[in-house]
N, CA, C, O and CB atoms as a CASP TS submission, in Angstrom:
PFRMAT TS
TARGET T0000
AUTHOR 0000-0000-0000
METHOD Language model
MODEL 1
PARENT N/A
ATOM      1  N   MET     1     125.137  93.341  96.976  1.00  0.00           N
ATOM      2  CA  MET     1     123.708  93.171  97.132  1.00  0.00           C
ATOM      3  C   MET     1     123.005  94.519  97.299  1.00  0.00           C
ATOM      4  O   MET     1     121.871  94.702  96.856  1.00  0.00           O
ATOM      5  CB  MET     1     123.415  92.268  98.323  1.00  0.00           C
ATOM      6  N   GLU     2     123.702  95.467  97.951  1.00  0.00           N
ATOM      7  CA  GLU     2     123.100  96.785  98.142  1.00  0.00           C
ATOM      8  C   GLU     2     122.913  97.517  96.816  1.00  0.00           C
ATOM      9  O   GLU     2     121.961  98.279  96.649  1.00  0.00           O
ATOM     10  CB  GLU     2     123.960  97.625  99.081  1.00  0.00           C
ATOM     11  N   ILE     3     123.821  97.283  95.882  1.00  0.00           N
ATOM     12  CA  ILE     3     123.720  97.934  94.571  1.00  0.00           C
ATOM     13  C   ILE     3     122.499  97.408  93.811  1.00  0.00           C
ATOM     14  O   ILE     3     121.789  98.177  93.164  1.00  0.00           O
ATOM     15  CB  ILE     3     125.013  97.701  93.743  1.00  0.00           C
ATOM     16  N   VAL     4     122.262  96.112  93.892  1.00  0.00           N
ATOM     17  CA  VAL     4     121.092  95.512  93.233  1.00  0.00           C
ATOM     18  C   VAL     4     119.820  96.076  93.839  1.00  0.00           C
ATOM     19  O   VAL     4     118.872  96.389  93.119  1.00  0.00           O
ATOM     20  CB  VAL     4     121.111  93.965  93.359  1.00  0.00           C
ATOM     21  N   LEU     5     119.793  96.208  95.169  1.00  0.00           N
ATOM     22  CA  LEU     5     118.623  96.759  95.845  1.00  0.00           C
ATOM     23  C   LEU     5     118.382  98.209  95.439  1.00  0.00           C
ATOM     24  O   LEU     5     117.237  98.631  95.276  1.00  0.00           O
ATOM     25  CB  LEU     5     118.790  96.660  97.361  1.00  0.00           C
ATOM     26  N   MET     6     119.449  98.960  95.278  1.00  0.00           N
ATOM     27  CA  MET     6     119.317 100.356  94.872  1.00  0.00           C
ATOM     28  C   MET     6     118.785 100.468  93.437  1.00  0.00           C
ATOM     29  O   MET     6     117.949 101.324  93.146  1.00  0.00           O
ATOM     30  CB  MET     6     120.672 101.073  94.994  1.00  0.00           C
ATOM     31  N   ILE     7     119.268  99.609  92.554  1.00  0.00           N
ATOM     32  CA  ILE     7     118.789  99.616  91.163  1.00  0.00           C
ATOM     33  C   ILE     7     117.310  99.243  91.110  1.00  0.00           C
ATOM     34  O   ILE     7     116.536  99.872  90.389  1.00  0.00           O
ATOM     35  CB  ILE     7     119.619  98.637  90.292  1.00  0.00           C
ATOM     36  N   ILE     8     116.914  98.219  91.875  1.00  0.00           N
ATOM     37  CA  ILE     8     115.507  97.814  91.914  1.00  0.00           C
ATOM     38  C   ILE     8     114.648  98.944  92.473  1.00  0.00           C
ATOM     39  O   ILE     8     113.536  99.176  91.997  1.00  0.00           O
ATOM     40  CB  ILE     8     115.331  96.536  92.763  1.00  0.00           C
ATOM     41  N   SER     9     115.157  99.641  93.473  1.00  0.00           N
ATOM     42  CA  SER     9     114.413 100.763  94.061  1.00  0.00           C
ATOM     43  C   SER     9     114.170 101.866  93.036  1.00  0.00           C
ATOM     44  O   SER     9     113.063 102.394  92.932  1.00  0.00           O
ATOM     45  CB  SER     9     115.170 101.332  95.268  1.00  0.00           C
ATOM     46  N   ILE    10     115.189 102.203  92.295  1.00  0.00           N
ATOM     47  CA  ILE    10     115.058 103.262  91.283  1.00  0.00           C
ATOM     48  C   ILE    10     114.085 102.835  90.185  1.00  0.00           C
ATOM     49  O   ILE    10     113.247 103.627  89.753  1.00  0.00           O
ATOM     50  CB  ILE    10     116.439 103.602  90.669  1.00  0.00           C
ATOM     51  N   LEU    11     114.195 101.586  89.736  1.00  0.00           N
ATOM     52  CA  LEU    11     113.262 101.088  88.721  1.00  0.00           C
ATOM     53  C   LEU    11     111.837 101.066  89.234  1.00  0.00           C
ATOM     54  O   LEU    11     110.907 101.395  88.497  1.00  0.00           O
ATOM     55  CB  LEU    11     113.664  99.695  88.270  1.00  0.00           C
ATOM     56  N   LEU    12     111.655 100.684  90.485  1.00  0.00           N
ATOM     57  CA  LEU    12     110.321 100.637  91.073  1.00  0.00           C
ATOM     58  C   LEU    12     109.709 102.034  91.161  1.00  0.00           C
ATOM     59  O   LEU    12     108.527 102.214  90.865  1.00  0.00           O
ATOM     60  CB  LEU    12     110.376  99.996  92.462  1.00  0.00           C
ATOM     61  N   ILE    13     110.496 103.007  91.559  1.00  0.00           N
ATOM     62  CA  ILE    13     110.012 104.387  91.618  1.00  0.00           C
ATOM     63  C   ILE    13     109.618 104.870  90.227  1.00  0.00           C
ATOM     64  O   ILE    13     108.570 105.494  90.061  1.00  0.00           O
ATOM     65  CB  ILE    13     111.088 105.316  92.223  1.00  0.00           C
ATOM     66  N   ALA    14     110.442 104.588  89.236  1.00  0.00           N
ATOM     67  CA  ALA    14     110.149 105.025  87.864  1.00  0.00           C
ATOM     68  C   ALA    14     108.872 104.367  87.342  1.00  0.00           C
ATOM     69  O   ALA    14     108.058 105.028  86.695  1.00  0.00           O
ATOM     70  CB  ALA    14     111.333 104.697  86.929  1.00  0.00           C
ATOM     71  N   LEU    15     108.688 103.078  87.614  1.00  0.00           N
ATOM     72  CA  LEU    15     107.490 102.383  87.132  1.00  0.00           C
ATOM     73  C   LEU    15     106.228 102.896  87.804  1.00  0.00           C
ATOM     74  O   LEU    15     105.186 103.010  87.160  1.00  0.00           O
ATOM     75  CB  LEU    15     107.621 100.887  87.365  1.00  0.00           C
ATOM     76  N   VAL    16     106.309 103.204  89.083  1.00  0.00           N
ATOM     77  CA  VAL    16     105.138 103.742  89.772  1.00  0.00           C
ATOM     78  C   VAL    16     104.768 105.105  89.190  1.00  0.00           C
ATOM     79  O   VAL    16     103.587 105.417  89.039  1.00  0.00           O
ATOM     80  CB  VAL    16     105.404 103.856  91.293  1.00  0.00           C
ATOM     81  N   LEU    17     105.756 105.902  88.870  1.00  0.00           N
ATOM     82  CA  LEU    17     105.478 107.211  88.276  1.00  0.00           C
ATOM     83  C   LEU    17     104.930 107.100  86.852  1.00  0.00           C
ATOM     84  O   LEU    17     104.207 107.988  86.401  1.00  0.00           O
ATOM     85  CB  LEU    17     106.741 108.055  88.272  1.00  0.00           C
ATOM     86  N   LEU    18     105.265 106.017  86.139  1.00  0.00           N
ATOM     87  CA  LEU    18     104.777 105.829  84.774  1.00  0.00           C
ATOM     88  C   LEU    18     103.326 105.355  84.712  1.00  0.00           C
ATOM     89  O   LEU    18     102.666 105.515  83.685  1.00  0.00           O
ATOM     90  CB  LEU    18     105.654 104.842  84.056  1.00  0.00           C
ATOM     91  N   GLN    19     102.833 104.781  85.787  1.00  0.00           N
ATOM     92  CA  GLN    19     101.482 104.232  85.765  1.00  0.00           C
ATOM     93  C   GLN    19     100.458 105.348  85.660  1.00  0.00           C
ATOM     94  O   GLN    19     100.701 106.489  86.053  1.00  0.00           O
ATOM     95  CB  GLN    19     101.220 103.386  87.017  1.00  0.00           C
ATOM     96  N   SER    20      99.300 104.979  85.115  1.00  0.00           N
ATOM     97  CA  SER    20      98.250 105.967  84.959  1.00  0.00           C
ATOM     98  C   SER    20      97.725 106.390  86.315  1.00  0.00           C
ATOM     99  O   SER    20      97.845 105.658  87.297  1.00  0.00           O
ATOM    100  CB  SER    20      97.119 105.423  84.094  1.00  0.00           C
ATOM    101  N   ASN    21      97.151 107.558  86.360  1.00  0.00           N
ATOM    102  CA  ASN    21      96.680 108.138  87.610  1.00  0.00           C
ATOM    103  C   ASN    21      95.360 107.498  88.014  1.00  0.00           C
ATOM    104  O   ASN    21      94.298 107.930  87.564  1.00  0.00           O
ATOM    105  CB  ASN    21      96.524 109.664  87.481  1.00  0.00           C
ATOM    106  N   LYS    22      95.418 106.477  88.855  1.00  0.00           N
ATOM    107  CA  LYS    22      94.218 105.786  89.290  1.00  0.00           C
ATOM    108  C   LYS    22      93.624 106.435  90.530  1.00  0.00           C
ATOM    109  O   LYS    22      92.468 106.170  90.859  1.00  0.00           O
ATOM    110  CB  LYS    22      94.521 104.325  89.559  1.00  0.00           C
ATOM    111  N   ALA    23      94.374 107.272  91.226  1.00  0.00           N
ATOM    112  CA  ALA    23      93.891 107.894  92.451  1.00  0.00           C
ATOM    113  C   ALA    23      92.776 108.882  92.160  1.00  0.00           C
ATOM    114  O   ALA    23      91.827 108.979  92.937  1.00  0.00           O
ATOM    115  CB  ALA    23      95.031 108.590  93.179  1.00  0.00           C
ATOM    116  N   SER    24      92.867 109.612  91.068  1.00  0.00           N
ATOM    117  CA  SER    24      91.802 110.563  90.748  1.00  0.00           C
ATOM    118  C   SER    24      90.528 109.834  90.346  1.00  0.00           C
ATOM    119  O   SER    24      89.427 110.313  90.616  1.00  0.00           O
ATOM    120  CB  SER    24      92.244 111.509  89.624  1.00  0.00           C
ATOM    121  N   ASP    25      90.671 108.685  89.705  1.00  0.00           N
ATOM    122  CA  ASP    25      89.501 107.887  89.369  1.00  0.00           C
ATOM    123  C   ASP    25      88.869 107.288  90.614  1.00  0.00           C
ATOM    124  O   ASP    25      87.646 107.167  90.689  1.00  0.00           O
ATOM    125  CB  ASP    25      89.875 106.784  88.391  1.00  0.00           C
ATOM    126  N   ALA    26      89.687 106.912  91.594  1.00  0.00           N
ATOM    127  CA  ALA    26      89.170 106.325  92.826  1.00  0.00           C
ATOM    128  C   ALA    26      88.381 107.357  93.627  1.00  0.00           C
ATOM    129  O   ALA    26      87.454 106.993  94.351  1.00  0.00           O
ATOM    130  CB  ALA    26      90.318 105.757  93.673  1.00  0.00           C
ATOM    131  N   GLY    27      88.725 108.612  93.513  1.00  0.00           N
ATOM    132  CA  GLY    27      87.996 109.668  94.211  1.00  0.00           C
ATOM    133  C   GLY    27      86.586 109.846  93.692  1.00  0.00           C
ATOM    134  O   GLY    27      85.732 110.377  94.402  1.00  0.00           O
ATOM    135  N   GLN    28      86.324 109.419  92.477  1.00  0.00           N
ATOM    136  CA  GLN    28      84.997 109.563  91.897  1.00  0.00           C
ATOM    137  C   GLN    28      84.028 108.495  92.390  1.00  0.00           C
ATOM    138  O   GLN    28      82.831 108.578  92.115  1.00  0.00           O
ATOM    139  CB  GLN    28      85.087 109.514  90.394  1.00  0.00           C
ATOM    140  N   ILE    29      84.526 107.492  93.114  1.00  0.00           N
ATOM    141  CA  ILE    29      83.635 106.475  93.664  1.00  0.00           C
ATOM    142  C   ILE    29      82.684 107.115  94.664  1.00  0.00           C
ATOM    143  O   ILE    29      81.497 106.789  94.696  1.00  0.00           O
ATOM    144  CB  ILE    29      84.442 105.338  94.332  1.00  0.00           C
ATOM    145  N   ILE    30      83.201 108.021  95.475  1.00  0.00           N
ATOM    146  CA  ILE    30      82.393 108.665  96.509  1.00  0.00           C
ATOM    147  C   ILE    30      81.300 109.517  95.877  1.00  0.00           C
ATOM    148  O   ILE    30      80.159 109.513  96.339  1.00  0.00           O
ATOM    149  CB  ILE    30      83.276 109.527  97.429  1.00  0.00           C
ATOM    150  N   THR    31      81.646 110.241  94.828  1.00  0.00           N
ATOM    151  CA  THR    31      80.669 111.126  94.200  1.00  0.00           C
ATOM    152  C   THR    31      79.812 110.405  93.173  1.00  0.00           C
ATOM    153  O   THR    31      78.810 110.953  92.712  1.00  0.00           O
ATOM    154  CB  THR    31      81.371 112.290  93.547  1.00  0.00           C
ATOM    155  N   GLY    32      80.188 109.189  92.807  1.00  0.00           N
ATOM    156  CA  GLY    32      79.404 108.437  91.831  1.00  0.00           C
ATOM    157  C   GLY    32      79.657 108.865  90.412  1.00  0.00           C
ATOM    158  O   GLY    32      78.833 108.600  89.536  1.00  0.00           O
ATOM    159  N   GLY    33      80.762 109.514  90.156  1.00  0.00           N
ATOM    160  CA  GLY    33      81.040 110.057  88.838  1.00  0.00           C
ATOM    161  C   GLY    33      81.514 109.042  87.814  1.00  0.00           C
ATOM    162  O   GLY    33      81.407 109.280  86.611  1.00  0.00           O
ATOM    163  N   ASN    34      82.029 107.926  88.270  1.00  0.00           N
ATOM    164  CA  ASN    34      82.582 106.965  87.330  1.00  0.00           C
ATOM    165  C   ASN    34      82.038 105.582  87.654  1.00  0.00           C
ATOM    166  O   ASN    34      82.529 104.923  88.571  1.00  0.00           O
ATOM    167  CB  ASN    34      84.129 106.973  87.370  1.00  0.00           C
ATOM    168  N   SER    35      81.047 105.143  86.925  1.00  0.00           N
ATOM    169  CA  SER    35      80.418 103.853  87.211  1.00  0.00           C
ATOM    170  C   SER    35      81.215 102.685  86.648  1.00  0.00           C
ATOM    171  O   SER    35      80.984 101.542  87.043  1.00  0.00           O
ATOM    172  CB  SER    35      79.013 103.825  86.650  1.00  0.00           C
ATOM    173  N   MET    36      82.142 102.941  85.742  1.00  0.00           N
ATOM    174  CA  MET    36      82.900 101.857  85.114  1.00  0.00           C
ATOM    175  C   MET    36      84.248 101.633  85.782  1.00  0.00           C
ATOM    176  O   MET    36      85.089 100.918  85.236  1.00  0.00           O
ATOM    177  CB  MET    36      83.105 102.152  83.643  1.00  0.00           C
ATOM    178  N   LEU    37      84.471 102.218  86.936  1.00  0.00           N
ATOM    179  CA  LEU    37      85.796 102.162  87.548  1.00  0.00           C
ATOM    180  C   LEU    37      86.163 100.767  88.021  1.00  0.00           C
ATOM    181  O   LEU    37      87.282 100.319  87.772  1.00  0.00           O
ATOM    182  CB  LEU    37      85.868 103.119  88.706  1.00  0.00           C
ATOM    183  N   MET    38      85.268 100.068  88.691  1.00  0.00           N
ATOM    184  CA  MET    38      85.655  98.846  89.379  1.00  0.00           C
ATOM    185  C   MET    38      85.628  97.585  88.526  1.00  0.00           C
ATOM    186  O   MET    38      86.354  96.649  88.859  1.00  0.00           O
ATOM    187  CB  MET    38      84.777  98.652  90.537  1.00  0.00           C
ATOM    188  N   GLY    39      84.878  97.489  87.493  1.00  0.00           N
ATOM    189  CA  GLY    39      84.808  96.217  86.820  1.00  0.00           C
ATOM    190  C   GLY    39      85.083  96.210  85.335  1.00  0.00           C
ATOM    191  O   GLY    39      85.744  95.297  84.841  1.00  0.00           O
ATOM    192  N   GLN    40      84.613  97.165  84.634  1.00  0.00           N
ATOM    193  CA  GLN    40      84.655  97.103  83.187  1.00  0.00           C
ATOM    194  C   GLN    40      85.970  97.571  82.577  1.00  0.00           C
ATOM    195  O   GLN    40      86.302  97.161  81.464  1.00  0.00           O
ATOM    196  CB  GLN    40      83.552  97.907  82.636  1.00  0.00           C
ATOM    197  N   MET    41      86.715  98.402  83.259  1.00  0.00           N
ATOM    198  CA  MET    41      87.964  98.922  82.713  1.00  0.00           C
ATOM    199  C   MET    41      89.084  97.911  82.936  1.00  0.00           C
ATOM    200  O   MET    41      89.383  97.558  84.077  1.00  0.00           O
ATOM    201  CB  MET    41      88.323 100.284  83.358  1.00  0.00           C
ATOM    202  N   LYS    42      89.694  97.449  81.870  1.00  0.00           N
ATOM    203  CA  LYS    42      90.781  96.484  81.977  1.00  0.00           C
ATOM    204  C   LYS    42      92.051  97.086  81.392  1.00  0.00           C
ATOM    205  O   LYS    42      92.022  97.854  80.430  1.00  0.00           O
ATOM    206  CB  LYS    42      90.421  95.160  81.259  1.00  0.00           C
ATOM    207  N   GLU    43      93.160  96.708  82.009  1.00  0.00           N
ATOM    208  CA  GLU    43      94.446  97.172  81.500  1.00  0.00           C
ATOM    209  C   GLU    43      94.804  96.374  80.259  1.00  0.00           C
ATOM    210  O   GLU    43      94.502  95.185  80.156  1.00  0.00           O
ATOM    211  CB  GLU    43      95.555  97.044  82.578  1.00  0.00           C
ATOM    212  N   ARG    44      95.449  97.044  79.327  1.00  0.00           N
ATOM    213  CA  ARG    44      95.862  96.386  78.088  1.00  0.00           C
ATOM    214  C   ARG    44      97.232  96.869  77.689  1.00  0.00           C
ATOM    215  O   ARG    44      97.643  97.981  78.022  1.00  0.00           O
ATOM    216  CB  ARG    44      94.854  96.643  76.958  1.00  0.00           C
ATOM    217  N   GLY    45      97.920  96.030  76.980  1.00  0.00           N
ATOM    218  CA  GLY    45      99.186  96.405  76.368  1.00  0.00           C
ATOM    219  C   GLY    45     100.250  96.831  77.344  1.00  0.00           C
ATOM    220  O   GLY    45     100.580  96.106  78.282  1.00  0.00           O
ATOM    221  N   ALA    46     100.789  98.018  77.116  1.00  0.00           N
ATOM    222  CA  ALA    46     101.913  98.517  77.909  1.00  0.00           C
ATOM    223  C   ALA    46     101.518  98.752  79.361  1.00  0.00           C
ATOM    224  O   ALA    46     102.326  98.539  80.264  1.00  0.00           O
ATOM    225  CB  ALA    46     102.451  99.807  77.304  1.00  0.00           C
ATOM    226  N   GLU    47     100.296  99.184  79.590  1.00  0.00           N
ATOM    227  CA  GLU    47      99.848  99.440  80.960  1.00  0.00           C
ATOM    228  C   GLU    47      99.821  98.150  81.785  1.00  0.00           C
ATOM    229  O   GLU    47     100.190  98.145  82.959  1.00  0.00           O
ATOM    230  CB  GLU    47      98.455 100.090  80.952  1.00  0.00           C
ATOM    231  N   LYS    48      99.384  97.069  81.161  1.00  0.00           N
ATOM    232  CA  LYS    48      99.357  95.772  81.832  1.00  0.00           C
ATOM    233  C   LYS    48     100.782  95.291  82.118  1.00  0.00           C
ATOM    234  O   LYS    48     101.049  94.752  83.192  1.00  0.00           O
ATOM    235  CB  LYS    48      98.599  94.733  80.973  1.00  0.00           C
ATOM    236  N   PHE    49     101.686  95.482  81.175  1.00  0.00           N
ATOM    237  CA  PHE    49     103.087  95.096  81.351  1.00  0.00           C
ATOM    238  C   PHE    49     103.729  95.884  82.485  1.00  0.00           C
ATOM    239  O   PHE    49     104.439  95.311  83.311  1.00  0.00           O
ATOM    240  CB  PHE    49     103.873  95.312  80.049  1.00  0.00           C
ATOM    241  N   ILE    50     103.489  97.186  82.536  1.00  0.00           N
ATOM    242  CA  ILE    50     104.059  98.024  83.585  1.00  0.00           C
ATOM    243  C   ILE    50     103.525  97.612  84.953  1.00  0.00           C
ATOM    244  O   ILE    50     104.278  97.588  85.926  1.00  0.00           O
ATOM    245  CB  ILE    50     103.751  99.504  83.317  1.00  0.00           C
ATOM    246  N   THR    51     102.246  97.290  85.038  1.00  0.00           N
ATOM    247  CA  THR    51     101.660  96.859  86.307  1.00  0.00           C
ATOM    248  C   THR    51     102.274  95.551  86.777  1.00  0.00           C
ATOM    249  O   THR    51     102.623  95.420  87.950  1.00  0.00           O
ATOM    250  CB  THR    51     100.147  96.707  86.174  1.00  0.00           C
ATOM    251  N   ARG    52     102.409  94.591  85.887  1.00  0.00           N
ATOM    252  CA  ARG    52     102.996  93.300  86.262  1.00  0.00           C
ATOM    253  C   ARG    52     104.470  93.436  86.623  1.00  0.00           C
ATOM    254  O   ARG    52     104.945  92.776  87.547  1.00  0.00           O
ATOM    255  CB  ARG    52     102.833  92.294  85.123  1.00  0.00           C
ATOM    256  N   LEU    53     105.192  94.281  85.905  1.00  0.00           N
ATOM    257  CA  LEU    53     106.599  94.511  86.216  1.00  0.00           C
ATOM    258  C   LEU    53     106.742  95.199  87.575  1.00  0.00           C
ATOM    259  O   LEU    53     107.683  94.916  88.315  1.00  0.00           O
ATOM    260  CB  LEU    53     107.265  95.357  85.113  1.00  0.00           C
ATOM    261  N   THR    54     105.820  96.095  87.905  1.00  0.00           N
ATOM    262  CA  THR    54     105.825  96.747  89.210  1.00  0.00           C
ATOM    263  C   THR    54     105.615  95.732  90.320  1.00  0.00           C
ATOM    264  O   THR    54     106.307  95.771  91.337  1.00  0.00           O
ATOM    265  CB  THR    54     104.748  97.830  89.275  1.00  0.00           C
ATOM    266  N   TYR    55     104.660  94.819  90.132  1.00  0.00           N
ATOM    267  CA  TYR    55     104.436  93.763  91.119  1.00  0.00           C
ATOM    268  C   TYR    55     105.681  92.897  91.288  1.00  0.00           C
ATOM    269  O   TYR    55     106.083  92.597  92.412  1.00  0.00           O
ATOM    270  CB  TYR    55     103.242  92.893  90.708  1.00  0.00           C
ATOM    271  N   ALA    56     106.281  92.501  90.188  1.00  0.00           N
ATOM    272  CA  ALA    56     107.457  91.628  90.241  1.00  0.00           C
ATOM    273  C   ALA    56     108.625  92.328  90.936  1.00  0.00           C
ATOM    274  O   ALA    56     109.298  91.721  91.769  1.00  0.00           O
ATOM    275  CB  ALA    56     107.869  91.195  88.821  1.00  0.00           C
ATOM    276  N   LEU    57     108.871  93.589  90.607  1.00  0.00           N
ATOM    277  CA  LEU    57     109.964  94.315  91.247  1.00  0.00           C
ATOM    278  C   LEU    57     109.673  94.555  92.726  1.00  0.00           C
ATOM    279  O   LEU    57     110.590  94.539  93.547  1.00  0.00           O
ATOM    280  CB  LEU    57     110.205  95.647  90.536  1.00  0.00           C
ATOM    281  N   GLY    58     108.416  94.774  93.067  1.00  0.00           N
ATOM    282  CA  GLY    58     108.049  94.954  94.470  1.00  0.00           C
ATOM    283  C   GLY    58     108.305  93.702  95.278  1.00  0.00           C
ATOM    284  O   GLY    58     108.824  93.776  96.392  1.00  0.00           O
ATOM    285  N   ILE    59     107.946  92.551  94.731  1.00  0.00           N
ATOM    286  CA  ILE    59     108.192  91.282  95.415  1.00  0.00           C
ATOM    287  C   ILE    59     109.689  91.013  95.508  1.00  0.00           C
ATOM    288  O   ILE    59     110.176  90.563  96.545  1.00  0.00           O
ATOM    289  CB  ILE    59     107.484  90.122  94.684  1.00  0.00           C
ATOM    290  N   LEU    60     110.418  91.287  94.435  1.00  0.00           N
ATOM    291  CA  LEU    60     111.868  91.106  94.447  1.00  0.00           C
ATOM    292  C   LEU    60     112.529  92.020  95.472  1.00  0.00           C
ATOM    293  O   LEU    60     113.456  91.606  96.168  1.00  0.00           O
ATOM    294  CB  LEU    60     112.447  91.372  93.057  1.00  0.00           C
ATOM    295  N   PHE    61     112.060  93.252  95.567  1.00  0.00           N
ATOM    296  CA  PHE    61     112.563  94.198  96.562  1.00  0.00           C
ATOM    297  C   PHE    61     112.340  93.661  97.973  1.00  0.00           C
ATOM    298  O   PHE    61     113.236  93.728  98.815  1.00  0.00           O
ATOM    299  CB  PHE    61     111.879  95.568  96.399  1.00  0.00           C
ATOM    300  N   LEU    62     111.156  93.132  98.229  1.00  0.00           N
ATOM    301  CA  LEU    62     110.832  92.581  99.541  1.00  0.00           C
ATOM    302  C   LEU    62     111.715  91.383  99.877  1.00  0.00           C
ATOM    303  O   LEU    62     112.227  91.282 100.991  1.00  0.00           O
ATOM    304  CB  LEU    62     109.363  92.178  99.596  1.00  0.00           C
ATOM    305  N   VAL    63     111.893  90.478  98.922  1.00  0.00           N
ATOM    306  CA  VAL    63     112.707  89.283  99.151  1.00  0.00           C
ATOM    307  C   VAL    63     114.161  89.650  99.424  1.00  0.00           C
ATOM    308  O   VAL    63     114.776  89.113 100.346  1.00  0.00           O
ATOM    309  CB  VAL    63     112.623  88.341  97.947  1.00  0.00           C
ATOM    310  N   ILE    64     114.709  90.555  98.631  1.00  0.00           N
ATOM    311  CA  ILE    64     116.111  90.954  98.836  1.00  0.00           C
ATOM    312  C   ILE    64     116.279  91.672 100.170  1.00  0.00           C
ATOM    313  O   ILE    64     117.274  91.463 100.865  1.00  0.00           O
ATOM    314  CB  ILE    64     116.592  91.863  97.682  1.00  0.00           C
ATOM    315  N   THR    65     115.317  92.514 100.535  1.00  0.00           N
ATOM    316  CA  THR    65     115.388  93.218 101.806  1.00  0.00           C
ATOM    317  C   THR    65     115.341  92.241 102.978  1.00  0.00           C
ATOM    318  O   THR    65     116.100  92.382 103.936  1.00  0.00           O
ATOM    319  CB  THR    65     114.248  94.231 101.915  1.00  0.00           C
ATOM    320  N   LEU    66     114.454  91.253 102.902  1.00  0.00           N
ATOM    321  CA  LEU    66     114.387  90.251 103.958  1.00  0.00           C
ATOM    322  C   LEU    66     115.665  89.415 104.008  1.00  0.00           C
ATOM    323  O   LEU    66     116.146  89.080 105.090  1.00  0.00           O
ATOM    324  CB  LEU    66     113.174  89.346 103.752  1.00  0.00           C
ATOM    325  N   PHE    67     116.206  89.083 102.857  1.00  0.00           N
ATOM    326  CA  PHE    67     117.448  88.309 102.788  1.00  0.00           C
ATOM    327  C   PHE    67     118.607  89.069 103.418  1.00  0.00           C
ATOM    328  O   PHE    67     119.431  88.483 104.120  1.00  0.00           O
ATOM    329  CB  PHE    67     117.780  87.960 101.334  1.00  0.00           C
ATOM    330  N   MET    68     118.671  90.367 103.169  1.00  0.00           N
ATOM    331  CA  MET    68     119.744  91.179 103.721  1.00  0.00           C
ATOM    332  C   MET    68     119.589  91.359 105.235  1.00  0.00           C
ATOM    333  O   MET    68     120.569  91.613 105.935  1.00  0.00           O
ATOM    334  CB  MET    68     119.779  92.538 103.030  1.00  0.00           C
ATOM    335  N   GLY    69     118.364  91.228 105.733  1.00  0.00           N
ATOM    336  CA  GLY    69     118.121  91.398 107.156  1.00  0.00           C
ATOM    337  C   GLY    69     118.586  90.217 107.988  1.00  0.00           C
ATOM    338  O   GLY    69     118.817  90.353 109.189  1.00  0.00           O
ATOM    339  N   PHE    70     118.722  89.067 107.361  1.00  0.00           N
ATOM    340  CA  PHE    70     119.129  87.873 108.118  1.00  0.00           C
ATOM    341  C   PHE    70     120.567  87.564 107.951  1.00  0.00           C
ATOM    342  O   PHE    70     121.061  86.593 108.523  1.00  0.00           O
ATOM    343  CB  PHE    70     118.330  86.686 107.712  1.00  0.00           C
TER
END
C-alpha cells in the first residue's frame, strides 16, 4: 500500500507542476489588471484533463492515507 501511495504522490507532484501558472494571474486581482480572471476564462482540452486528474489523485491520496491510518 505504501508503494501505491508513493506513486500517487509522485504523479500528483508532477501534475501540479504541469498546470498553468494561476498564481500570477490571481495577483492581478488586487491591481485590477485582469478583468477576465474569475469568470470568462475556461479550461479546455489538456488543461481541463490535467485539472480533473489532479483532483482525482488528490482525493485518492486522501482516501488511501486515511485507510492506512486506521
